[in-house]
C-alpha positions as CSV (number, residue, x, y, z in Angstrom):
1,M,-126.7,187.7,175.2
2,I,-129.9,188.6,173.3
3,V,-130.9,186.1,170.6
4,T,-133.1,187.2,167.8
5,S,-136.4,185.4,167.8
6,P,-136.7,183.1,164.7
7,T,-140.1,184.5,163.7
8,L,-141.7,184.5,160.2
9,P,-141.1,187.7,158.2
10,T,-143.5,190.5,157.9
11,A,-145.2,191.2,154.5
12,S,-142.7,194.0,153.7
13,A,-139.8,191.7,154.4
14,T,-141.2,189.0,152.2
15,V,-141.9,191.4,149.3
16,A,-138.5,192.9,149.6
17,S,-136.9,189.4,149.2
18,V,-138.9,188.9,146.0
19,R,-138.1,192.4,144.6
20,L,-134.4,192.0,145.1
21,P,-132.6,193.6,142.2
22,A,-130.3,191.3,140.3
23,H,-127.2,193.5,140.9
24,C,-127.7,193.2,144.6
25,L,-127.7,189.4,144.7
26,A,-124.0,189.1,145.2
27,R,-124.1,191.6,148.1
28,V,-126.9,189.9,149.8
29,F,-125.3,186.5,149.4
30,Q,-122.2,187.8,151.2
31,Q,-124.5,188.5,154.2
32,K,-127.3,185.9,154.4
33,G,-125.4,183.4,152.3
34,T,-122.5,183.4,154.7
35,I,-124.9,182.8,157.6
36,A,-126.6,180.0,155.6
37,L,-123.1,178.4,155.1
38,A,-122.4,178.7,158.8
39,D,-125.7,177.1,159.6
40,Q,-125.0,174.1,157.3
41,V,-121.5,173.8,158.7
42,V,-123.1,173.4,162.2
43,A,-125.8,170.9,161.0
44,S,-123.4,168.8,158.9
45,A,-120.7,168.9,161.4
46,A,-123.1,167.5,164.0
47,N,-124.0,164.6,161.8
48,F,-120.4,164.1,160.8
49,I,-119.0,164.0,164.3
50,S,-121.9,161.8,165.4
51,G,-121.0,159.3,162.7
52,I,-117.4,159.3,163.9
53,I,-118.4,158.8,167.5
54,I,-120.7,155.9,166.6
55,A,-118.2,154.2,164.2
56,R,-115.4,154.4,166.8
57,S,-117.5,153.4,169.8
58,C,-119.6,150.6,168.3
59,S,-119.0,147.5,166.2
60,A,-119.1,147.6,162.4
61,D,-122.5,145.8,162.5
62,E,-124.0,148.3,164.9
63,F,-122.7,151.2,162.8
64,G,-124.2,149.5,159.7
65,L,-127.6,149.4,161.5
66,Y,-127.3,153.1,162.3
67,M,-126.7,153.7,158.6
68,L,-129.8,151.7,157.6
69,G,-131.9,153.7,160.0
70,F,-130.4,157.0,158.7
71,T,-131.5,156.2,155.2
72,L,-135.1,156.0,156.4
73,V,-134.7,159.4,158.1
74,L,-133.5,160.8,154.8
75,V,-136.4,159.3,152.9
76,A,-138.9,160.7,155.4
77,L,-137.3,164.2,155.3
78,D,-137.1,164.2,151.5
79,I,-140.8,163.3,151.2
80,Q,-141.7,166.1,153.7
81,T,-139.5,168.6,151.8
82,A,-141.0,167.7,148.5
83,L,-144.7,167.7,149.6
84,L,-144.6,170.6,152.1
85,A,-141.4,172.6,152.4
86,T,-140.8,173.2,148.6
87,P,-144.4,174.3,147.9
88,Y,-144.0,176.6,150.9
89,M,-140.8,178.0,149.5
90,I,-142.5,178.7,146.2
91,E,-145.8,180.1,147.5
92,S,-144.9,182.1,150.6
93,P,-143.1,185.0,148.9
94,R,-146.5,185.8,147.1
95,L,-148.5,186.1,150.4
96,R,-149.1,189.1,152.6
97,E,-148.7,188.9,156.4
98,G,-152.1,187.7,157.5
99,A,-152.4,185.1,154.7
100,L,-148.9,184.1,155.3
101,H,-149.5,183.3,158.9
102,R,-152.6,181.3,158.1
103,Y,-150.8,179.4,155.4
104,S,-147.9,178.7,157.7
105,G,-150.2,177.3,160.4
106,A,-152.0,175.1,157.9
107,T,-148.7,173.7,156.6
108,F,-147.6,173.1,160.1
109,V,-150.7,170.9,160.7
110,H,-149.9,169.0,157.4
111,Q,-146.4,168.4,158.7
112,L,-147.5,167.0,162.0
113,L,-150.0,164.6,160.2
114,L,-147.3,163.5,157.8
115,S,-144.7,162.8,160.5
116,V,-147.2,160.9,162.6
117,T,-147.7,158.7,159.5
118,F,-144.0,158.1,159.3
119,A,-143.9,157.1,163.0
120,V,-146.8,154.7,162.6
121,G,-145.2,153.0,159.6
122,L,-141.8,152.6,161.4
123,L,-143.4,151.2,164.6
124,V,-145.6,148.7,162.6
125,T,-142.6,147.6,160.6
126,S,-140.6,147.1,163.8
127,A,-143.4,145.0,165.3
128,I,-143.5,142.8,162.2
129,L,-139.8,142.3,162.1
130,R,-139.7,141.5,165.8
131,F,-142.7,139.0,165.5
132,Q,-141.3,137.2,162.4
133,G,-137.6,137.4,163.4
134,A,-136.8,138.8,160.0
135,G,-134.1,141.2,158.9
136,P,-130.7,141.9,160.5
137,Q,-130.5,141.3,164.2
138,R,-131.5,144.4,166.3
139,L,-132.9,146.2,163.3
140,A,-136.4,146.0,165.0
141,S,-135.1,147.9,168.0
142,V,-133.5,150.6,165.8
143,L,-136.8,151.1,163.9
144,A,-138.8,151.2,167.1
145,A,-136.5,154.0,168.5
146,L,-136.7,155.8,165.2
147,G,-140.5,155.5,165.2
148,C,-140.7,157.1,168.6
149,V,-138.6,160.2,167.7
150,I,-139.3,160.7,163.9
151,V,-142.0,163.3,164.7
152,V,-139.6,165.7,166.4
153,I,-136.8,165.0,163.9
154,A,-139.1,165.9,161.0
155,L,-140.5,168.9,162.8
156,R,-137.0,170.3,163.4
157,E,-136.3,169.9,159.6
158,F,-139.6,171.6,158.7
159,I,-138.7,174.6,160.9
160,R,-135.3,174.9,159.2
161,R,-137.0,175.0,155.8
162,V,-139.5,177.7,156.9
163,C,-136.5,179.8,158.0
164,F,-134.7,179.2,154.7
165,A,-137.8,180.0,152.7
166,H,-137.9,183.5,154.3
167,L,-134.1,183.9,154.2
168,R,-134.1,184.0,158.0
169,M,-130.7,182.4,158.3
170,K,-129.9,183.6,161.8
171,A,-133.0,181.8,163.1
172,A,-131.9,178.5,161.4
173,L,-128.4,178.9,162.8
174,F,-129.6,179.4,166.3
175,L,-131.9,176.3,166.1
176,D,-129.2,174.1,164.6
177,C,-126.6,175.2,167.2
178,C,-128.9,174.1,170.0
179,V,-129.5,170.7,168.3
180,A,-125.8,170.1,167.5
181,L,-124.6,170.8,171.1
182,A,-127.2,168.5,172.6
183,Q,-126.7,165.7,170.0
184,V,-123.0,165.5,170.0
185,G,-122.7,166.1,173.8
186,G,-125.3,163.3,174.4
187,L,-123.6,160.8,172.1
188,A,-120.1,161.6,173.6
189,A,-121.4,161.1,177.1
190,I,-123.0,157.7,176.4
191,A,-120.0,156.6,174.4
192,R,-117.8,157.2,177.4
193,T,-119.9,154.8,179.4
194,G,-119.5,152.1,176.8
195,H,-123.2,151.7,176.2
196,L,-123.7,153.4,172.9
197,S,-125.8,151.6,170.3
198,A,-127.7,152.5,167.1
199,A,-131.0,152.7,168.9
200,R,-129.7,154.9,171.6
201,C,-128.2,157.2,169.0
202,Y,-131.7,158.0,167.7
203,W,-133.1,158.5,171.2
204,V,-130.4,161.2,171.7
205,L,-131.1,162.8,168.3
206,G,-134.8,162.8,169.1
207,I,-134.4,164.5,172.5
208,A,-132.1,167.1,171.0
209,C,-134.5,168.0,168.2
210,G,-137.5,167.9,170.6
211,V,-136.1,170.4,173.1
212,A,-135.0,172.8,170.3
213,T,-138.4,172.7,168.5
214,I,-140.4,173.2,171.7
215,V,-138.4,176.4,172.3
216,W,-139.0,177.6,168.7
217,M,-142.7,176.8,168.9
218,A,-143.0,178.8,172.2
219,R,-141.4,181.8,170.6
220,N,-143.3,181.7,167.3
221,R,-146.7,180.5,168.2
222,R,-148.3,183.8,167.1
223,S,-146.9,183.3,163.6
224,L,-148.9,180.1,163.1
225,Q,-152.6,180.7,162.8
226,I,-154.6,177.5,162.5
227,A,-158.1,177.2,161.1
228,S,-159.8,174.1,159.7
229,R,-160.8,175.9,156.4
230,D,-157.2,177.1,155.9
231,V,-155.9,173.6,156.5
232,L,-158.1,172.1,153.8
233,R,-157.5,174.9,151.3
234,A,-153.7,174.8,151.9
235,A,-153.7,171.0,151.5
236,K,-155.3,171.4,148.1
237,D,-152.8,174.1,147.1
238,N,-149.8,172.3,148.4
239,W,-150.9,169.1,146.6
240,E,-151.3,171.1,143.3
241,T,-147.8,172.5,143.7
242,G,-146.1,169.6,145.3
243,R,-147.6,166.4,143.7
244,W,-145.0,166.1,141.0
245,I,-142.3,167.4,143.4
246,L,-143.3,164.6,145.8
247,V,-143.2,161.7,143.3
248,S,-140.0,163.1,141.8
249,G,-138.4,163.5,145.2
250,A,-139.6,160.0,146.2
251,V,-138.0,158.4,143.2
252,W,-134.8,160.4,143.6
253,T,-134.6,159.5,147.3
254,L,-135.2,155.8,146.5
255,T,-132.4,155.9,144.0
256,M,-129.9,157.7,146.4
257,N,-130.7,155.6,149.5
258,A,-131.2,152.1,148.1
259,Y,-127.5,151.2,148.1
260,P,-127.0,150.5,151.8
261,W,-129.9,148.1,151.7
262,I,-128.6,146.4,148.5
263,L,-125.2,146.1,150.2
264,N,-126.7,144.7,153.3
265,A,-128.7,142.1,151.2
266,F,-125.5,140.9,149.4
267,H,-122.7,141.5,151.8
268,G,-124.1,142.1,155.3
269,T,-124.1,145.1,157.7
270,A,-120.3,145.2,157.8
271,A,-120.2,146.2,154.1
272,T,-122.9,148.8,154.9
273,A,-120.7,150.2,157.6
274,V,-117.8,150.6,155.1
275,W,-120.3,152.4,152.8
276,G,-121.3,154.7,155.6
277,A,-117.7,155.6,156.5
278,C,-116.9,156.4,152.8
279,L,-120.1,158.5,152.5
280,G,-119.2,160.2,155.8
281,V,-115.8,161.4,154.4
282,T,-117.5,162.5,151.2
283,A,-120.1,164.4,153.2
284,S,-117.3,166.7,154.3
285,S,-118.4,168.8,151.3
286,N,-122.0,169.0,152.7
287,P,-121.6,172.1,154.8
288,L,-120.4,174.0,151.8
289,L,-122.7,172.4,149.3
290,L,-125.9,172.4,151.4
291,G,-125.3,175.8,152.9
292,I,-125.2,177.3,149.4
293,H,-128.3,175.2,148.5
294,N,-130.3,176.5,151.4
295,Y,-129.7,180.1,150.2
296,L,-129.9,179.6,146.5
297,G,-133.0,177.5,146.4
298,P,-135.3,180.4,147.7
299,T,-133.3,182.8,145.6
300,L,-134.1,181.0,142.4
301,A,-137.8,181.1,143.3
302,C,-137.6,184.8,144.0
303,S,-135.7,185.5,140.7
304,H,-138.5,183.7,138.7
305,A,-141.2,185.6,140.6
306,K,-139.6,188.9,139.8
307,D,-137.9,188.5,136.3
308,G,-139.6,185.5,134.7
309,N,-137.8,182.9,132.7
310,E,-134.9,185.1,131.6
311,G,-134.2,186.1,135.2
312,L,-134.3,182.5,136.3
313,R,-131.9,181.5,133.5
314,K,-129.4,184.1,134.7
315,A,-129.8,183.1,138.3
316,V,-129.1,179.4,137.4
317,G,-125.9,180.5,135.7
318,R,-124.8,182.4,138.8
319,C,-125.7,179.4,141.0
320,N,-123.5,177.1,139.0
321,R,-120.6,179.4,139.0
322,I,-120.8,179.7,142.8
323,L,-121.1,175.9,143.3
324,G,-118.3,175.0,140.8
325,T,-115.9,177.5,142.4
326,A,-116.7,176.3,145.9
327,L,-116.6,172.5,145.2
328,L,-113.5,172.2,143.1
329,P,-110.9,172.3,145.9
330,V,-113.0,170.1,148.2
331,C,-113.5,167.4,145.5
332,T,-109.8,167.5,144.6
333,V,-108.8,166.9,148.3
334,L,-111.2,164.0,148.5
335,V,-109.9,162.4,145.3
336,L,-106.3,162.6,146.4
337,C,-106.6,162.0,150.2
338,G,-109.9,160.2,150.7
339,G,-108.4,156.8,151.7
340,M,-106.2,158.4,154.3
341,L,-109.2,160.4,155.7
342,V,-111.4,157.3,156.1
343,G,-108.8,155.5,158.3
344,L,-107.9,158.6,160.2
345,L,-111.5,159.6,161.1
346,Y,-113.4,156.3,161.3
347,G,-110.6,153.9,162.4
348,Q,-108.3,151.5,160.7
349,K,-111.0,148.9,160.2
350,Y,-112.3,151.2,157.4
351,A,-109.0,152.0,155.8
352,G,-108.1,151.1,152.3
353,N,-111.2,152.5,150.6
354,G,-109.7,155.5,148.9
355,T,-111.0,154.5,145.5
356,V,-114.5,154.4,146.8
357,V,-114.2,157.9,148.2
358,A,-112.7,159.3,145.0
359,I,-115.5,157.9,142.9
360,L,-118.1,159.3,145.3
361,A,-116.4,162.7,145.2
362,V,-116.9,162.8,141.4
363,G,-120.5,161.9,141.9
364,T,-120.9,164.7,144.4
365,A,-119.8,167.2,141.8
366,G,-122.4,165.7,139.4
367,N,-125.2,165.9,142.0
368,A,-124.2,169.6,142.8
369,A,-124.5,170.5,139.1
370,A,-128.0,169.1,139.0
371,F,-129.4,171.1,142.0
372,S,-129.9,174.5,140.4
373,Y,-131.6,173.0,137.3
374,S,-133.9,170.8,139.4
375,R,-135.0,173.8,141.5
376,A,-135.4,175.9,138.4
377,L,-137.7,173.3,136.9
378,F,-139.8,173.4,140.1
379,A,-140.0,177.2,139.8
380,L,-141.2,176.8,136.2
381,G,-144.0,174.5,137.5
382,R,-142.4,171.6,135.6
383,A,-141.6,169.1,138.3
384,D,-143.0,166.5,136.0
385,V,-139.9,166.8,133.9
386,D,-137.7,166.3,136.9
387,F,-139.8,163.3,137.8
388,G,-139.3,161.8,134.4
389,I,-135.5,162.2,134.7
390,N,-135.6,160.6,138.2
391,V,-137.5,157.6,136.9
392,A,-134.9,157.1,134.1
393,T,-132.1,157.3,136.7
394,L,-133.9,154.9,139.0
395,V,-134.1,152.4,136.1
396,L,-130.4,153.0,135.4
397,S,-129.6,152.5,139.1
398,I,-131.4,149.1,139.1
399,V,-130.0,147.8,135.8
400,C,-126.4,148.8,136.6
401,G,-126.4,149.2,140.4
402,V,-127.6,145.8,141.5
403,P,-125.0,143.8,139.5
404,L,-122.2,146.2,140.4
405,V,-123.0,146.0,144.1
406,K,-123.3,142.2,144.0
407,W,-119.9,141.9,142.2
408,L,-117.8,144.7,143.8
409,G,-119.5,145.6,147.1
410,P,-119.0,149.2,148.2
411,L,-116.8,150.0,145.1
412,G,-119.6,148.9,142.8
413,A,-122.2,151.0,144.7
414,A,-119.9,154.0,144.3
415,C,-119.5,153.5,140.6
416,A,-123.3,153.0,140.2
417,L,-124.2,156.1,142.2
418,T,-121.7,158.3,140.4
419,T,-123.0,157.2,137.0
420,V,-126.6,157.9,138.1
421,N,-125.7,161.4,139.4
422,T,-123.7,162.4,136.3
423,T,-126.4,161.1,133.9
424,G,-129.1,162.9,135.9
425,A,-127.2,166.2,135.9
426,C,-126.8,166.1,132.1
427,A,-130.5,165.3,131.6
428,R,-131.6,168.2,133.9
429,V,-129.5,170.7,132.0
430,L,-131.1,169.7,128.7
431,G,-134.6,169.5,130.3
432,F,-134.4,173.0,131.8
433,H,-133.2,174.7,128.7
434,A,-135.9,173.0,126.6
435,V,-138.7,174.0,129.0
436,A,-137.5,177.6,129.5
437,A,-137.2,178.0,125.7
438,G,-140.7,176.6,125.1
439,Q,-142.5,178.7,127.7
440,A,-143.8,182.1,126.9
441,P,-142.1,185.0,128.8
442,A,-143.7,186.1,132.0
443,S,-145.9,189.2,131.6
């Protein structure tokens, strides 16, 4: 079987994606959007099945440690996406082939430097915890394993985002299929021996990502032209585009991923494991939701580049109709059957948490509604507005979330997170329309 090489697009392909007529969007979504959805099904299914394997093969405490480590992975990837991948998505459609390859190479260097910084931070934190004997038992080992593999995990995610930015969904699908097979297969093999642990899970994930990214790099090395002057120039450009996206994304990530740590502080790693199981069931909507996101995010940037604010406003409306139609049946099933699914998938030790899943499902709908408005603000160059909204929701999360988690455990965390998501979605709708109305139309 011949596999298409996941290379960067030519200049003509890039320009074509920007000049896409509005009446052709639906037809293109049926093609590339379907592949994007299939890719996200593969990526999310790999994480979903991995969580089930870990929950069933390990103790609740060990699964809780895995969830704590996973929040740090999400934080690192969100920072990388905000600082590098999102500026790349916005800027790359405007570049011709030669400039595009130089920009891609420079951004690749930035990605490596950033991921090495993550690795050093995790390894230093692990050493401090081990020396002082602080934190949950075995957390230092998990952080040490994560520090050793975070570079390749982050590189795999960066490659996915490059593929999405150029609407090369087949390349992303091929990459994620390779990682998924190695990840799930490795975890299942170790689980059968009875030696699976949170730290070993991250070693397996790192090996899977490492092999796939090495193959991609070998096939695409000519598309990454690296020169020191381009690295410095692109760093300045990415910072200009991404600084508000970075701080906004950092605040949002802190808000979304603080609850496992708050739960651990008040109720221990077993409560964190319950939270992870409930989130895992709720994440069954992720293949659909994130698959649509991966396609619609670049589409919004292209719509604004071609048709200005009015085109962006219409594209946002189409995005919301697609998201609403797709999510309604999924959220309905989660609300009605979430408790049964938790016990069925993760084991009876996690049963009886249907209310938590139902509340999280409502919050997922709110978070989905916020996506298109957040990316539209980025396309308008007003990530500072998104940052302000995220600061407000972080304050709300602290004021309401900490007491609710302390009193109600995972149920309180679900109530707090859903409140934050719904409030943030409403604020982004108002913020986008205010900014779009106040800006002069694109010439």
